[in-house]
C-alpha positions as CSV (number, residue, x, y, z in Angstrom):
1,M,7.7,-4.4,-46.8
2,Y,11.2,-5.7,-47.0
3,V,13.2,-6.2,-43.8
4,R,16.8,-5.4,-44.7
5,P,19.6,-7.5,-43.1
6,S,20.8,-4.4,-41.3
7,A,17.3,-3.9,-39.7
8,L,17.2,-7.5,-38.6
9,T,20.7,-7.2,-37.1
10,A,19.7,-4.0,-35.2
11,L,16.5,-5.6,-33.9
12,T,18.3,-8.6,-32.7
13,F,20.8,-6.4,-30.9
14,A,18.0,-4.4,-29.4
15,I,16.3,-7.5,-28.0
16,E,19.6,-8.9,-26.7
17,S,20.4,-5.5,-25.0
18,A,17.0,-5.4,-23.3
19,R,16.5,-8.9,-22.1
20,K,17.8,-8.2,-18.6
21,F,15.4,-5.2,-18.3
22,E,18.1,-3.1,-16.6
23,Y,17.1,0.1,-18.3
24,P,13.8,1.7,-19.5
25,A,12.7,0.5,-22.9
26,D,13.0,3.9,-24.7
27,R,16.5,4.4,-23.3
28,T,17.6,1.0,-24.6
29,L,16.1,1.6,-28.0
30,S,17.8,5.1,-28.3
31,Y,21.1,3.4,-27.4
32,V,20.6,0.7,-30.1
33,L,19.7,3.1,-32.8
34,R,22.7,5.2,-32.0
35,E,25.2,2.3,-31.5
36,Q,24.1,0.4,-34.6
37,R,23.8,3.6,-36.7
38,V,20.3,2.6,-37.8
39,G,19.3,4.6,-40.8
40,S,15.9,6.1,-41.5
41,L,14.8,3.2,-43.7
42,D,15.4,0.6,-40.9
43,R,14.2,2.6,-37.9
44,P,10.4,1.9,-38.2
45,I,11.0,-1.9,-38.5
46,V,13.5,-1.9,-35.6
47,A,11.3,0.1,-33.3
48,E,8.0,-1.7,-34.1
49,G,9.7,-5.1,-33.8
50,Y,11.3,-4.2,-30.5
51,Y,8.1,-3.0,-28.9
52,A,6.2,-6.0,-30.4
53,W,8.7,-8.2,-28.4
54,L,8.0,-6.2,-25.2
55,R,4.2,-6.2,-25.6
56,H,3.9,-9.8,-26.8
57,R,6.8,-11.4,-25.0
58,M,4.9,-14.5,-24.0
59,S,3.5,-15.3,-27.4
60,V,6.8,-14.3,-29.1
61,E,8.7,-16.8,-27.0
62,A,6.0,-19.4,-27.7
63,I,6.4,-18.8,-31.4
64,A,10.2,-19.1,-31.2
65,G,9.9,-22.3,-29.3
66,D,13.1,-24.1,-28.7
67,D,15.0,-21.2,-30.2
68,A,13.6,-18.7,-27.7
69,K,17.0,-18.2,-26.1
70,K,18.4,-16.9,-29.4
71,P,17.8,-13.2,-29.9
72,I,17.6,-13.5,-33.7
73,A,14.8,-16.1,-33.3
74,L,13.0,-13.7,-31.0
75,A,13.5,-10.9,-33.5
76,L,11.9,-13.0,-36.3
77,A,9.1,-14.2,-34.0
78,A,8.4,-10.6,-33.0
79,L,8.2,-9.6,-36.7
80,A,5.8,-12.5,-37.3
81,R,3.7,-11.4,-34.3
82,Q,3.6,-7.7,-35.4
83,Y,3.5,-7.9,-39.2
84,R,2.3,-11.4,-40.0
85,R,2.8,-11.7,-43.8
86,R,3.2,-8.0,-44.5
87,V,7.0,-8.2,-44.5
88,T,9.7,-10.1,-46.4
89,V,12.6,-11.2,-44.3
90,P,16.3,-11.4,-45.5
91,A,17.5,-14.3,-47.6
92,G,18.3,-17.4,-45.5
93,E,15.6,-16.6,-42.9
94,E,12.5,-17.3,-45.1
95,D,11.9,-20.9,-43.9
96,R,12.2,-20.0,-40.3
97,Y,9.9,-17.0,-40.7
98,I,7.3,-19.1,-42.5
99,K,7.5,-21.6,-39.7
100,F,6.9,-18.9,-37.1
101,L,4.0,-17.5,-39.0
102,A,2.3,-20.9,-39.0
103,I,2.9,-21.2,-35.2
104,D,1.5,-17.7,-34.7
105,E,-1.7,-18.5,-36.6
106,K,-2.3,-21.5,-34.4
107,L,-1.8,-19.7,-31.1
108,G,-5.0,-17.8,-31.1
109,P,-5.9,-15.4,-28.3
110,H,-3.2,-15.6,-25.7
111,A,-4.5,-17.0,-22.5
112,R,-3.0,-14.3,-20.4
113,R,-3.0,-11.4,-22.8
114,E,0.8,-11.1,-22.5
115,L,0.8,-10.3,-18.8
116,P,2.9,-12.0,-16.1
117,A,0.9,-14.5,-14.0
118,W,1.1,-12.4,-10.8
119,L,-0.3,-9.3,-12.6
120,W,-2.9,-11.3,-14.5
121,D,-4.2,-12.7,-11.2
122,R,-4.3,-9.4,-9.4
123,L,-6.2,-7.7,-12.2
124,G,-8.7,-10.5,-12.2
125,L,-9.3,-10.2,-8.5
126,Q,-9.6,-6.4,-8.8
127,Y,-11.6,-5.9,-12.0
128,G,-13.3,-9.3,-12.6
129,D,-12.7,-11.6,-15.6
130,E,-14.6,-9.6,-18.2
131,E,-13.1,-6.2,-17.5
132,R,-9.7,-7.8,-17.1
133,L,-9.9,-9.1,-20.6
134,A,-10.9,-5.7,-22.0
135,L,-8.2,-3.9,-20.0
136,A,-5.5,-6.4,-21.0
137,D,-6.4,-6.2,-24.7
138,S,-6.3,-2.4,-24.6
139,L,-2.8,-2.5,-23.1
140,L,-1.5,-4.4,-26.2
141,I,-2.4,-1.5,-28.5
142,A,0.2,1.3,-29.0
143,A,-0.7,4.5,-27.2
144,P,-1.8,7.5,-29.3
145,F,0.4,10.5,-29.5
146,D,-1.0,13.3,-27.4
147,L,0.1,17.0,-27.3
148,R,-0.8,19.7,-24.8
149,V,-1.3,23.3,-26.0
150,N,0.3,25.8,-23.7
151,S,-2.6,28.2,-22.9
152,L,-0.1,30.9,-21.9
153,K,0.8,31.1,-25.6
154,A,-2.1,29.9,-27.8
155,K,-5.6,28.5,-28.0
156,R,-6.2,24.8,-28.9
157,D,-8.4,25.6,-31.9
158,V,-5.7,27.8,-33.5
159,V,-3.0,25.2,-33.0
160,L,-5.2,22.4,-34.2
161,E,-6.1,24.3,-37.4
162,R,-2.4,25.1,-38.0
163,L,-1.4,21.4,-37.6
164,K,-4.0,20.3,-40.1
165,K,-2.8,22.8,-42.6
166,E,0.7,21.5,-42.2
167,G,-0.3,18.0,-43.1
168,F,-1.5,16.5,-39.8
169,A,-4.9,15.8,-41.2
170,D,-5.7,13.2,-38.5
171,A,-5.1,15.6,-35.6
172,R,-8.1,15.8,-33.3
173,A,-9.1,17.5,-30.1
174,T,-8.8,15.1,-27.2
175,P,-12.1,14.1,-25.7
176,L,-11.3,14.9,-22.1
177,S,-8.6,17.5,-21.9
178,S,-9.6,21.0,-23.0
179,V,-6.0,21.7,-24.1
180,G,-5.1,18.4,-25.7
181,I,-4.6,17.4,-29.3
182,R,-4.3,13.7,-30.4
183,L,-2.5,12.2,-33.3
184,P,-3.0,8.5,-34.1
185,N,0.8,7.8,-34.4
186,R,4.0,9.1,-32.8
187,V,5.8,11.7,-34.9
188,D,9.0,13.7,-34.2
189,I,8.0,17.2,-33.3
190,S,11.2,18.2,-31.6
191,R,12.1,20.6,-34.4
192,H,8.6,21.9,-35.0
193,P,8.5,25.7,-34.4
194,M,5.5,25.3,-32.0
195,F,7.5,22.8,-29.9
196,E,10.6,24.9,-30.0
197,D,8.8,28.1,-28.8
198,G,6.8,26.2,-26.1
199,T,3.4,26.4,-27.7
200,I,3.0,22.6,-27.6
201,E,4.3,19.9,-25.4
202,V,4.1,16.1,-25.6
203,Q,1.9,14.9,-22.8
204,D,-0.6,12.0,-22.4
205,E,-4.2,13.2,-22.0
206,G,-4.5,11.4,-18.7
207,S,-1.5,13.3,-17.3
208,Q,-3.1,16.6,-18.5
209,M,-6.4,15.7,-16.7
210,L,-4.5,14.8,-13.5
211,A,-2.8,18.2,-13.4
212,Q,-6.1,20.0,-14.1
213,L,-7.8,18.1,-11.3
214,V,-5.5,19.9,-8.8
215,G,-7.5,23.0,-9.6
216,A,-4.6,25.5,-9.2
217,K,-5.8,29.1,-9.4
218,R,-4.2,32.5,-9.9
219,G,-2.2,33.8,-7.0
220,E,-2.2,30.6,-5.0
221,F,0.8,28.8,-3.4
222,V,1.0,25.4,-5.0
223,I,3.5,22.5,-4.7
224,D,4.2,19.7,-7.1
225,F,5.8,17.4,-4.6
226,C,7.1,14.7,-7.0
227,A,7.6,16.9,-10.0
228,G,9.9,14.8,-12.1
229,A,10.5,16.5,-15.5
230,G,7.7,18.9,-14.7
231,G,5.0,18.1,-17.2
232,K,2.2,18.6,-14.7
233,T,4.0,21.5,-13.2
234,L,3.7,23.3,-16.5
235,V,0.0,22.6,-16.8
236,M,-0.6,24.1,-13.4
237,A,1.6,27.1,-14.2
238,A,-0.6,27.8,-17.2
239,M,-3.8,27.3,-15.1
240,M,-2.4,29.9,-12.7
241,A,-1.7,32.3,-15.6
242,S,1.9,32.4,-14.4
243,T,0.9,34.1,-11.1
244,G,1.3,33.1,-7.5
245,R,4.0,30.6,-6.4
246,L,4.5,27.1,-7.8
247,Y,7.3,24.9,-6.5
248,A,8.5,21.8,-8.3
249,L,10.1,19.4,-5.9
250,D,11.9,16.1,-6.5
251,V,14.7,14.0,-5.1
252,N,16.3,13.4,-8.6
253,D,18.6,16.1,-10.0
254,K,18.4,14.7,-13.5
255,R,14.6,14.9,-13.7
256,L,14.6,18.4,-12.4
257,D,17.3,19.4,-14.9
258,N,14.9,18.3,-17.7
259,L,12.4,20.8,-16.4
260,G,14.7,23.7,-17.1
261,P,14.5,23.8,-20.9
262,R,10.8,23.1,-20.8
263,L,10.2,25.9,-18.4
264,A,12.2,28.3,-20.5
265,R,10.1,27.4,-23.6
266,S,6.8,27.6,-21.7
267,G,7.0,31.3,-20.8
268,A,5.9,30.6,-17.2
269,S,7.6,32.8,-14.6
270,N,6.0,31.6,-11.3
271,V,7.9,28.2,-11.1
272,Q,10.8,27.5,-8.8
273,S,12.5,24.1,-8.6
274,M,14.0,22.5,-5.5
275,R,15.9,19.3,-5.0
276,L,15.1,17.3,-1.9
277,E,17.3,14.8,-0.1
278,T,14.3,12.8,1.2
279,E,10.6,13.4,1.5
280,D,11.3,14.7,5.0
281,D,14.0,17.1,4.0
282,P,14.4,20.0,6.6
283,K,14.2,22.5,3.7
284,L,10.4,21.7,3.6
285,N,9.9,23.2,7.1
286,K,9.5,26.6,5.7
287,F,6.4,25.4,3.7
288,A,4.7,23.6,6.6
289,G,1.0,24.4,6.7
290,K,1.2,27.1,4.0
291,A,0.4,25.6,0.7
292,D,-3.1,26.0,-0.9
293,R,-2.7,22.9,-3.0
294,V,-0.1,20.0,-3.1
295,L,0.1,17.4,-5.8
296,V,1.7,14.1,-5.0
297,D,2.2,12.2,-8.3
298,A,3.8,9.4,-6.4
299,P,6.5,7.0,-7.6
300,C,4.6,3.9,-8.7
301,S,4.7,0.7,-10.8
302,G,3.6,2.7,-13.8
303,L,1.4,-0.2,-14.9
304,G,-1.2,2.2,-16.2
305,T,1.2,3.2,-18.9
306,L,1.9,-0.2,-20.5
307,K,0.5,1.0,-23.8
308,R,3.6,3.2,-24.1
309,N,5.9,1.5,-21.6
310,P,5.4,-2.3,-22.2
311,D,8.7,-3.2,-20.5
312,L,7.3,-2.2,-17.1
313,K,5.2,-5.4,-16.9
314,W,8.5,-7.4,-17.0
315,R,10.4,-5.0,-14.7
316,Q,7.8,-4.9,-11.9
317,S,7.0,-7.7,-9.4
318,P,5.0,-8.3,-6.2
319,V,8.2,-7.5,-4.3
320,S,8.8,-4.2,-6.1
321,V,5.1,-3.2,-5.7
322,K,5.3,-3.8,-1.9
323,E,8.4,-1.6,-1.7
324,L,6.6,1.1,-3.6
325,T,3.6,1.1,-1.4
326,E,5.8,1.8,1.7
327,K,7.4,4.7,-0.1
328,Q,4.0,6.0,-1.2
329,R,2.6,6.1,2.3
330,N,5.7,7.9,3.6
331,I,5.7,10.5,0.7
332,L,1.9,11.2,1.2
333,A,2.3,11.7,4.9
334,A,5.2,14.1,4.4
335,A,3.5,16.1,1.7
336,S,0.3,16.5,3.8
337,K,2.3,18.5,6.4
338,L,2.7,21.3,3.8
339,V,-1.0,22.0,3.3
340,R,-2.8,24.8,5.1
341,P,-6.1,24.4,6.9
342,G,-8.8,24.3,4.2
343,G,-6.2,23.5,1.6
344,R,-6.2,20.5,-0.8
345,L,-3.9,17.5,-1.2
346,V,-4.1,15.3,-4.4
347,Y,-2.5,11.8,-4.3
348,A,-2.1,10.3,-7.7
349,T,-0.4,7.4,-9.5
350,C,-0.3,5.9,-13.0
351,S,-0.9,2.4,-11.6
352,L,-3.8,0.0,-12.1
353,L,-3.3,-1.7,-8.7
354,A,-5.5,-1.1,-5.7
355,E,-2.4,-1.6,-3.4
356,E,-0.9,1.6,-4.8
357,N,-4.2,3.5,-5.1
358,E,-7.3,3.0,-3.0
359,K,-5.5,1.2,-0.2
360,I,-2.9,4.0,0.1
361,A,-5.7,6.6,0.2
362,E,-7.8,4.7,2.7
363,H,-4.7,4.2,4.9
364,F,-4.0,8.0,4.9
365,L,-7.5,8.7,6.0
366,E,-7.4,6.1,8.8
367,T,-4.1,7.6,10.1
368,N,-5.0,11.3,9.6
369,P,-8.4,12.1,11.1
370,G,-8.0,15.8,10.2
371,W,-8.7,15.2,6.5
372,T,-11.8,14.4,4.4
373,V,-12.2,13.1,0.9
374,V,-13.5,15.4,-1.9
375,P,-15.4,13.4,-4.5
376,S,-13.8,14.0,-7.9
377,S,-13.5,12.9,-11.5
378,L,-10.7,12.8,-14.1
379,R,-13.2,12.6,-16.9
380,G,-14.1,16.3,-17.1
381,D,-16.5,18.6,-15.4
382,E,-19.6,16.9,-16.7
383,A,-18.7,13.5,-15.3
384,E,-20.2,12.3,-12.0
385,P,-17.7,12.7,-9.1
386,T,-16.8,9.6,-7.2
387,R,-15.0,8.9,-4.0
388,F,-11.7,8.4,-5.9
389,A,-11.1,9.3,-9.5
390,T,-9.7,6.9,-12.2
391,L,-8.9,6.7,-15.8
392,L,-8.6,3.3,-17.5
393,P,-7.0,2.6,-20.9
394,H,-9.8,0.4,-22.2
395,K,-12.5,3.0,-21.2
396,D,-10.8,6.3,-21.7
397,G,-8.2,5.7,-24.5
398,C,-5.3,7.2,-22.5
399,D,-2.9,6.0,-19.8
400,G,-4.4,4.6,-16.6
401,F,-4.5,7.1,-13.6
402,F,-5.8,7.2,-10.1
403,A,-6.4,10.2,-8.0
404,A,-7.6,10.9,-4.5
405,V,-8.4,14.5,-3.5
406,F,-8.2,15.3,0.3
407,E,-9.2,18.5,2.1
408,K,-7.6,19.5,5.3
409,N,-10.1,20.4,8.0
410,L,-10.2,24.1,9.2
411,T,-10.0,23.0,12.8
């Protein structure tokens, strides 16, 4: 594969643009592709090289050595790390690329599996050395491309068969989610008729399972407390057969705005969105003690999604995690006020850290004696329920998730 000079230039610009980690990785890449007018021939190289730098930043910088402060050197080192000898670089860069290849071959397995020292240490304390290695290795592999079939419009088997007939021979049913379809690589489905009419949505299998864990039923009053762009809201709407009431709440206007088009495509008619000023917004008073089920997919470090968002390991820190845990406790406490006696509250994150997961759940139980834990699982109905539910990338092949299901006592 030949790396055109224009592709190397765009990749260099992408790395230079992202080095301060001021914006999410996908947003930076979209900006670069647009700003540099990257053509279809160059896009795969630019995208793969960019994400290789994010995933393998430590070893890429080691390969670049004394030139690690130069974006073009990092671009070539990222290509060496990602493609080895499967690419030919532009004229004038051959010698440096060959040098980088030789360094890469001597590096061997990276001692920290490309994780910042603080995160490497915490995962070791939490999971032990052997499982930490397996987990860290899995996070270096690009995420599969998961779709969710909207059960309001179609059955999975029908959609899967259609995709295979249309050339997606590798499409498979997801092993956990009953409405999921997995493709090995990301494809652009934004103009596919089934995406445009709301039959399919892009959604990681773990996210699908989390929404299903809530157990929303027909005719119930359900609240998605941190709805974001509404992916889990739409899963619950389908589970409710578009009956009952389902509120999508969030403090961010832009995220809720993204729900609008998705909701219109989905065909669900039982969803209402509401922007909150804070988690204690007075507008919530009218819901106090009335909801059958409340989902709190809390703001978190996102470290369970490193397969698809590798920039997060460089954007987070012990300080940011501590700030998040304070926010998580406050949000969970506020959301709990909305649940009726006998109702259920689900606290969830896409983090791998106990500070954001088990410790938040245990703190809630300690400070709220009127609640009990409902043993649960994110691995399907046949899996053995545990006190708290988890999905892990190296075991389940999807993003990492944590969930705690609480039930409010009747008295």
